[in-house]
Each structure stands twice: as C-alpha cells, then as structure tokens.
Rosetta silent file (secondary structure, phi, psi, omega in degrees, C-alpha in Angstrom):
SEQUENCE: MPEDAWTTTPEREQRPPGRLTLTISCYAFFKRINPMDLQRFARQYRNGTASTLTPIEYADFGAWLGDSFSQIQPLVQFTPAEVAPDYFMWHWGTFGKLLISEAHNWHPIWTRSENVRFRAVHDWHHLNSGKGFDWAGEASAYRWAAGTAPESIKWILRSEILGQAAYQLTTGHFPQQKLVRNCRG
SCORE:     score description
SCORE:     0.000 S_00000001
   1 L     0.000  140.607  179.449   38.363   -9.093 -134.927 S_00000001
   2 L   -61.316  154.417 -178.964   34.824   -8.955 -136.292 S_00000001
   3 L   -55.255  -36.006 -175.068   32.571   -6.129 -135.314 S_00000001
   4 L   -93.532    7.668  172.668   30.165   -8.430 -133.347 S_00000001
   5 L   -72.454  159.545 -178.870   32.956  -10.053 -131.318 S_00000001
   6 L  -134.754  125.423  174.898   33.088   -9.220 -127.716 S_00000001
   7 L  -128.772  140.077  178.365   36.078   -8.807 -125.444 S_00000001
   8 L   -67.663  153.944  175.468   36.172   -7.614 -121.873 S_00000001
   9 L  -132.750  151.706 -179.587   37.889   -4.358 -121.214 S_00000001
  10 L   -52.473  -34.941  178.030   39.095   -2.953 -117.851 S_00000001
  11 L   -61.416  -31.189 -175.673   36.334   -0.269 -118.092 S_00000001
  12 L   -94.101   -9.494 -179.120   33.637   -2.963 -118.279 S_00000001
  13 L   -72.439  142.685  174.886   35.034   -5.170 -115.585 S_00000001
  14 L  -137.712   64.992 -178.058   33.302   -5.194 -112.300 S_00000001
  15 L  -102.365  153.062  172.184   35.541   -7.736 -110.426 S_00000001
  16 L   -57.478  149.208 -179.264   36.564   -7.664 -106.771 S_00000001
  17 L   -59.176  144.762  175.377   39.814   -5.704 -106.194 S_00000001
  18 L    79.131    7.868  179.759   43.018   -7.704 -106.600 S_00000001
  19 L   -98.874  145.914  179.177   41.531  -10.389 -108.815 S_00000001
  20 L   -68.482  139.612 -178.230   43.035  -11.386 -112.136 S_00000001
  21 L   -96.677  131.465 -179.827   41.023  -10.301 -115.160 S_00000001
  22 L  -100.410  125.067  177.276   40.156  -13.048 -117.811 S_00000001
  23 L  -107.216  125.370 -174.540   39.844  -11.800 -121.373 S_00000001
  24 L  -133.876  136.238  169.421   37.861  -14.043 -123.700 S_00000001
  25 L   -97.060  118.241 -178.154   36.824  -13.538 -127.302 S_00000001
  26 L   -91.304    0.058 -173.972   33.438  -15.217 -127.662 S_00000001
  27 H   -55.806  -52.802 -179.674   33.239  -14.738 -131.429 S_00000001
  28 H   -60.471  -37.667 -178.279   34.255  -18.290 -132.416 S_00000001
  29 H   -68.503  -37.550  177.044   31.908  -19.763 -129.895 S_00000001
  30 H   -70.349  -24.899  172.374   28.915  -17.815 -131.146 S_00000001
  31 H   -66.391  -27.051  175.798   29.718  -18.945 -134.621 S_00000001
  32 H   -88.283  -24.816 -177.781   29.289  -22.482 -133.381 S_00000001
  33 L  -102.285  107.545 -176.701   26.182  -21.843 -131.179 S_00000001
  34 L  -122.633  166.828 -179.234   23.345  -20.816 -133.463 S_00000001
  35 H   -53.109  -30.871  177.636   19.563  -20.665 -133.052 S_00000001
  36 H   -64.759  -36.349  177.282   19.237  -24.191 -134.445 S_00000001
  37 H   -60.823  -25.783  177.684   21.457  -25.498 -131.589 S_00000001
  38 H   -60.809  -46.111  177.508   18.815  -24.303 -129.209 S_00000001
  39 H   -61.983  -45.498  177.072   16.400  -26.920 -130.506 S_00000001
  40 H   -60.399  -44.507  179.935   19.109  -29.592 -130.499 S_00000001
  41 H   -63.619  -43.233  179.865   20.272  -28.825 -126.996 S_00000001
  42 H   -57.782  -53.407 -177.995   16.588  -28.839 -125.787 S_00000001
  43 H   -60.279  -41.106 -179.090   15.945  -32.175 -127.470 S_00000001
  44 H   -71.357  -35.006  176.404   19.155  -33.737 -126.174 S_00000001
  45 H   -70.881  -47.476 -178.238   18.457  -32.559 -122.638 S_00000001
  46 H   -58.614  -45.093 -177.074   14.810  -33.635 -122.737 S_00000001
  47 H   -89.177  -10.151 -175.330   15.665  -37.139 -124.153 S_00000001
  48 L   -71.131  146.975  175.994   18.957  -37.588 -122.370 S_00000001
  49 L   -79.627  143.571  172.298   19.496  -40.118 -119.672 S_00000001
  50 L   -65.170  123.143  178.485   20.425  -38.760 -116.247 S_00000001
  51 L   -98.856  155.039  176.650   24.098  -39.337 -115.612 S_00000001
  52 L  -105.883  162.170 -179.486   25.981  -39.793 -112.398 S_00000001
  53 L   -97.852  149.288  170.998   29.390  -38.255 -111.737 S_00000001
  54 L   -80.065  162.793 -179.961   32.624  -40.048 -111.148 S_00000001
  55 H   -62.200  -32.750  177.236   34.371  -39.149 -107.894 S_00000001
  56 H   -66.248  -46.652  178.980   36.977  -37.206 -109.918 S_00000001
  57 H   -61.258  -40.655 -178.799   34.288  -35.181 -111.761 S_00000001
  58 H   -67.003  -37.164  177.931   32.521  -34.381 -108.521 S_00000001
  59 H   -67.833  -41.446  179.710   35.842  -33.290 -106.886 S_00000001
  60 H   -65.611  -43.047 -179.813   36.808  -31.210 -109.937 S_00000001
  61 H   -63.801  -40.366  177.932   33.408  -29.527 -110.036 S_00000001
  62 H   -63.744  -40.800  176.819   33.655  -28.763 -106.336 S_00000001
  63 H   -65.119  -43.991 -179.402   37.101  -27.297 -106.633 S_00000001
  64 H   -63.148  -48.445 -178.428   36.080  -25.207 -109.629 S_00000001
  65 H   -60.952  -48.169 -175.069   32.828  -23.985 -107.908 S_00000001
  66 H   -60.627  -42.556  179.821   34.725  -23.241 -104.664 S_00000001
  67 H   -67.163  -49.932 -177.963   37.394  -21.185 -106.411 S_00000001
  68 H   -62.399  -46.360  179.049   34.897  -19.425 -108.650 S_00000001
  69 H   -63.864  -39.823 -175.737   32.524  -18.578 -105.765 S_00000001
  70 H   -61.365  -28.212  177.303   35.320  -17.418 -103.517 S_00000001
  71 L   -75.391  -15.860 -175.834   36.160  -14.656 -106.039 S_00000001
  72 L  -120.169   -9.150 -171.704   32.642  -13.213 -106.003 S_00000001
  73 H   -45.329  -41.393 -178.640   31.396  -14.121 -102.467 S_00000001
  74 H   -65.075  -21.500 -174.893   31.572  -10.469 -101.139 S_00000001
  75 H   -92.540   -2.558 -172.468   29.304   -9.409 -104.041 S_00000001
  76 E   -96.193  137.087  173.958   26.574  -12.012 -103.396 S_00000001
  77 E  -125.140  114.548 -179.312   23.248  -11.449 -101.600 S_00000001
  78 E   -89.017  145.971  173.930   20.981  -14.478 -101.232 S_00000001
  79 E  -140.076  146.074 -177.605   17.204  -14.197 -100.988 S_00000001
  80 L   -74.673  -14.030 -174.467   14.439  -16.781 -100.475 S_00000001
  81 L   -85.039  160.316  168.921   12.329  -14.969 -103.218 S_00000001
  82 L   -71.163  144.735 -177.929   12.415  -15.600 -106.975 S_00000001
  83 L  -124.906  114.972  174.639   14.457  -12.977 -108.804 S_00000001
  84 L   -71.415  145.545  174.403   13.478  -11.935 -112.387 S_00000001
  85 H   -45.680  -45.061 -178.116   16.410  -10.899 -114.720 S_00000001
  86 H   -62.304  -46.575  176.144   15.306   -7.377 -114.915 S_00000001
  87 H   -63.088  -39.019  174.158   15.205   -7.026 -111.122 S_00000001
  88 H   -58.856  -43.714  177.788   18.548   -8.811 -110.835 S_00000001
  89 H   -65.194  -43.890  178.836   20.092   -6.203 -113.207 S_00000001
  90 H   -60.249  -47.707 -176.890   18.391   -3.372 -111.331 S_00000001
  91 H   -61.782  -41.665  177.765   19.598   -4.672 -108.024 S_00000001
  92 H   -63.626  -46.105 -176.459   23.228   -5.065 -109.377 S_00000001
  93 H   -65.825  -33.707 -177.411   23.145   -1.491 -110.843 S_00000001
  94 H   -84.436  -47.970 -171.469   21.734   -0.002 -107.670 S_00000001
  95 H  -108.409  -14.312 -177.816   23.465   -1.914 -104.874 S_00000001
  96 L    72.267   22.755 -177.894   26.477   -3.628 -106.600 S_00000001
  97 L  -120.153  142.090  170.353   25.195   -6.978 -105.301 S_00000001
  98 E   -84.201  112.997  178.625   24.322  -10.201 -107.131 S_00000001
  99 E   -85.571  109.568 -173.754   20.785  -11.032 -105.897 S_00000001
 100 E  -116.899  116.866 -177.937   20.595  -14.811 -105.927 S_00000001
 101 E   -69.756  137.715  170.323   17.422  -16.661 -105.404 S_00000001
 102 L  -102.064    3.707  176.167   17.353  -19.736 -103.076 S_00000001
 103 L   -65.376  151.424  170.279   13.890  -20.621 -104.337 S_00000001
 104 L    50.709   49.578 -167.340   13.465  -23.985 -106.155 S_00000001
 105 L  -101.151   20.460  179.293   16.906  -25.069 -105.057 S_00000001
 106 L   -84.996  134.748  173.530   16.659  -28.868 -105.160 S_00000001
 107 L  -137.192  142.708 -175.415   19.148  -30.726 -107.350 S_00000001
 108 L   -67.516  -17.987 -174.738   19.609  -34.494 -107.705 S_00000001
 109 L  -120.710  -48.945 -174.732   23.454  -34.247 -107.316 S_00000001
 110 L   -77.810  151.318  170.870   24.465  -30.897 -105.824 S_00000001
 111 L   -74.027  166.782  178.599   23.703  -29.893 -102.209 S_00000001
 112 H   -59.972  -37.203  179.244   21.528  -26.802 -101.768 S_00000001
 113 H   -66.331  -40.699  173.986   24.683  -24.907 -100.949 S_00000001
 114 H   -65.677  -40.421 -178.998   26.410  -26.037 -104.072 S_00000001
 115 H   -69.213  -41.457 -178.715   23.407  -25.346 -106.294 S_00000001
 116 H   -72.425  -33.655  175.477   22.893  -21.785 -105.017 S_00000001
 117 H   -67.910  -33.617  174.866   26.572  -21.005 -105.233 S_00000001
 118 H   -64.123  -42.085  176.649   26.540  -22.338 -108.827 S_00000001
 119 H   -59.650  -42.182  175.209   23.684  -19.991 -109.541 S_00000001
 120 H   -63.865  -45.767  175.281   25.737  -17.065 -108.296 S_00000001
 121 H   -57.218  -45.065 -175.108   28.720  -17.999 -110.359 S_00000001
 122 H   -65.644  -46.149  177.455   26.572  -18.493 -113.372 S_00000001
 123 H   -61.187  -32.809  177.162   24.811  -15.107 -112.913 S_00000001
 124 H   -64.700  -36.576  177.614   28.199  -13.440 -112.468 S_00000001
 125 H   -68.380  -34.064  174.990   29.160  -14.886 -115.898 S_00000001
 126 H   -61.813  -47.308  175.233   26.002  -13.375 -117.350 S_00000001
 127 H   -58.666  -42.158  178.529   27.061  -10.008 -116.030 S_00000001
 128 H   -68.125  -32.206 -176.076   30.575  -10.313 -117.389 S_00000001
 129 H   -79.201  -21.473 -178.379   29.454  -11.363 -120.781 S_00000001
 130 L    64.478   19.674 -175.848   27.029   -8.440 -121.144 S_00000001
 131 L  -102.233   -8.746  177.625   24.772  -10.609 -123.223 S_00000001
 132 L    93.060 -161.781 -172.925   21.671  -10.956 -121.159 S_00000001
 133 L  -119.079   20.039  177.499   19.545  -13.929 -120.342 S_00000001
 134 L   -93.067 -167.567 -176.719   18.441  -15.163 -123.790 S_00000001
 135 H   -60.331  -46.470  179.725   20.076  -17.978 -125.860 S_00000001
 136 H   -56.372  -46.337 -176.993   23.050  -15.743 -126.755 S_00000001
 137 H   -64.302  -39.928  178.110   23.454  -14.826 -123.113 S_00000001
 138 H   -66.013  -44.197  177.249   23.351  -18.468 -121.980 S_00000001
 139 H   -60.760  -38.248  175.169   25.871  -19.410 -124.603 S_00000001
 140 H   -64.738  -43.150  176.380   28.115  -16.595 -123.456 S_00000001
 141 H   -63.225  -35.303  172.830   27.727  -17.534 -119.845 S_00000001
 142 H   -62.073  -46.961  179.311   28.691  -21.105 -120.742 S_00000001
 143 H   -57.174  -42.228  176.246   31.750  -19.829 -122.474 S_00000001
 144 H   -63.066  -43.495  179.006   32.870  -17.896 -119.478 S_00000001
 145 H   -64.592  -49.981 -176.604   32.398  -20.906 -117.270 S_00000001
 146 H   -63.483  -32.003 -178.017   34.068  -23.374 -119.651 S_00000001
 147 H   -67.171  -19.321 -179.750   37.041  -20.924 -120.051 S_00000001
 148 H  -111.947   -3.353 -171.069   37.890  -21.428 -116.363 S_00000001
 149 L   -96.806  149.389  174.619   36.794  -25.029 -115.908 S_00000001
 150 L   -70.189  155.460 -175.289   38.817  -28.207 -116.178 S_00000001
 151 H   -57.993  -31.971 -173.342   38.041  -30.414 -119.164 S_00000001
 152 H   -66.020  -18.019 -177.874   36.527  -33.092 -116.919 S_00000001
 153 H  -114.780    3.681 -178.140   33.537  -30.895 -116.030 S_00000001
 154 H   -61.568  -34.618  174.071   32.776  -29.135 -119.279 S_00000001
 155 H   -63.469  -31.973  174.476   30.013  -31.645 -120.023 S_00000001
 156 H   -67.374  -40.878 -177.018   28.414  -30.813 -116.733 S_00000001
 157 H   -69.008  -36.628  175.518   28.492  -27.118 -117.532 S_00000001
 158 H   -64.818  -39.673  176.513   26.898  -27.770 -121.020 S_00000001
 159 H   -66.459  -47.369 -178.008   24.131  -29.785 -119.308 S_00000001
 160 H   -69.010  -37.211 -172.826   23.547  -27.301 -116.465 S_00000001
 161 H   -97.434  -61.053 -178.678   23.776  -24.212 -118.521 S_00000001
 162 H   -73.948  -41.948 -179.417   22.980  -24.909 -122.180 S_00000001
 163 H   -64.393  -52.009 -179.915   20.813  -27.960 -121.818 S_00000001
 164 H   -63.372  -41.852  178.814   18.590  -26.514 -119.080 S_00000001
 165 H   -63.238  -42.922  176.333   18.430  -23.128 -120.718 S_00000001
 166 H   -58.442  -49.710 -179.603   17.529  -24.601 -124.173 S_00000001
 167 H   -60.765  -45.333  179.385   14.699  -26.615 -122.539 S_00000001
 168 H   -61.292  -45.517 -179.055   13.436  -23.633 -120.644 S_00000001
 169 H   -69.045  -21.524  176.580   13.560  -21.341 -123.660 S_00000001
 170 H   -99.671  -16.939  176.537   11.659  -23.778 -125.876 S_00000001
 171 H  -111.629  -17.769  178.909    9.069  -24.885 -123.399 S_00000001
 172 L    89.317   -2.128  173.909    8.577  -21.921 -121.175 S_00000001
 173 L  -146.098  159.605 -177.774    9.430  -23.760 -117.920 S_00000001
 174 L   -78.641  148.012 -179.863   12.547  -25.355 -116.320 S_00000001
 175 L   -81.476  170.940  170.390   12.952  -29.069 -116.554 S_00000001
 176 L   -68.475  132.693 -176.000   13.352  -31.503 -113.727 S_00000001
 177 L   -69.220  140.934  173.082   17.124  -31.241 -113.117 S_00000001
 178 L  -160.805  167.651  175.522   19.566  -33.837 -114.240 S_00000001
 179 L  -106.668  126.344  178.347   23.007  -34.057 -115.726 S_00000001
 180 L  -120.789  120.893 -176.297   23.114  -35.300 -119.286 S_00000001
 181 L   -66.359  -28.349 -172.330   26.428  -36.258 -120.795 S_00000001
 182 L   -93.898   17.252  175.178   25.347  -35.976 -124.407 S_00000001
 183 L   -73.936   92.532 -178.404   24.339  -32.232 -124.494 S_00000001
 184 L  -125.025    2.198  179.006   26.472  -31.223 -127.391 S_00000001
 185 L    68.166    0.000    0.000   24.067  -29.225 -129.539 S_00000001
C-alpha cells in the first residue's frame, strides 16, 4: 500500500463498545478526487437542478441514516450555537462528545431531525478519516459514508457532502441546500 494511503487501526478507532470496525483504504478514492474536482463539483452543484427523491431513495436514506446515527448517538451532544471545526475537535478531545450545531438547520427535503443527525454522522466520518475539514477531508468523509450506504443513495451523499463542500470551499459560504443528481466531479 502506498505511503500516503490511510487505513484505520484499532488504536485509532474511537467507536462505541461492541460495534464492528470498518476498515477502508481511501488511497484509490483520493487518486480519483483531485483539486480540479473541487472546481467541477462546485460548478455542477451551483448549476445543477434541484432533484426530488423517489420513495425508495427516501426510505433507503432514512434507513441508512437511522442505522448510522444509532451507532454514535451516545457520543452526540447537540447545541444551538455554530461550531467551528477547531472547537469541534477540542470538544471531542476534551469531552469525548461530537458537538453538533443545530443552527442553520433548514433543508428542502430532510426534516430538522434528519438534517442534524446527518451532520452528526458526517462529522463522525470526519473524525474517523483523520483528514480534517478541507477538500481531502470532505472526500474522505464521503468515502466513509459511501462505504456503508446502499447504491441508491450514493448520489445523495455526493451532493450533500462533495457538492456542498466544493461550493463552500470555492465561494466562502454555504449554498442554498438542494440535492443534485449530476454531482460527479
């Protein structure tokens, strides 16, 4: 495995007791997601048409989210305040809790509860990847999510994670939320 590949190890895992450990090599994914993809994802998200979900996609997303959140729920602490990445990491290191903001929680498809639980799962994936909150970190968090998700919702995760992050990283602010089927980088 190349030197810059990353694989989880039991020493680095911070999972609730009794949970299975997922081992993922992100090397191949990072070879496909490069800095130029940032611009393409941002453009595709910005110009993409808002999509609706089929009933099956909504059900699959709900089942995936419910299962994913149930595995970390004891570790989550919600707050009405905004949470900067540095403070999030300090809070995790100090208290062992994922501090998840409920601020700016409107979404055109998800309920407030679904959206904030998705934030928690997404931030858990950031912690597990060890890559931070830049483009590489977002790509890694997407890979963690996609590795556990059914095929039917991977386009949703690309839009929610990679599309929104690319837009924010290239403009400095988050876009109006939407789901874009053609976010492929």
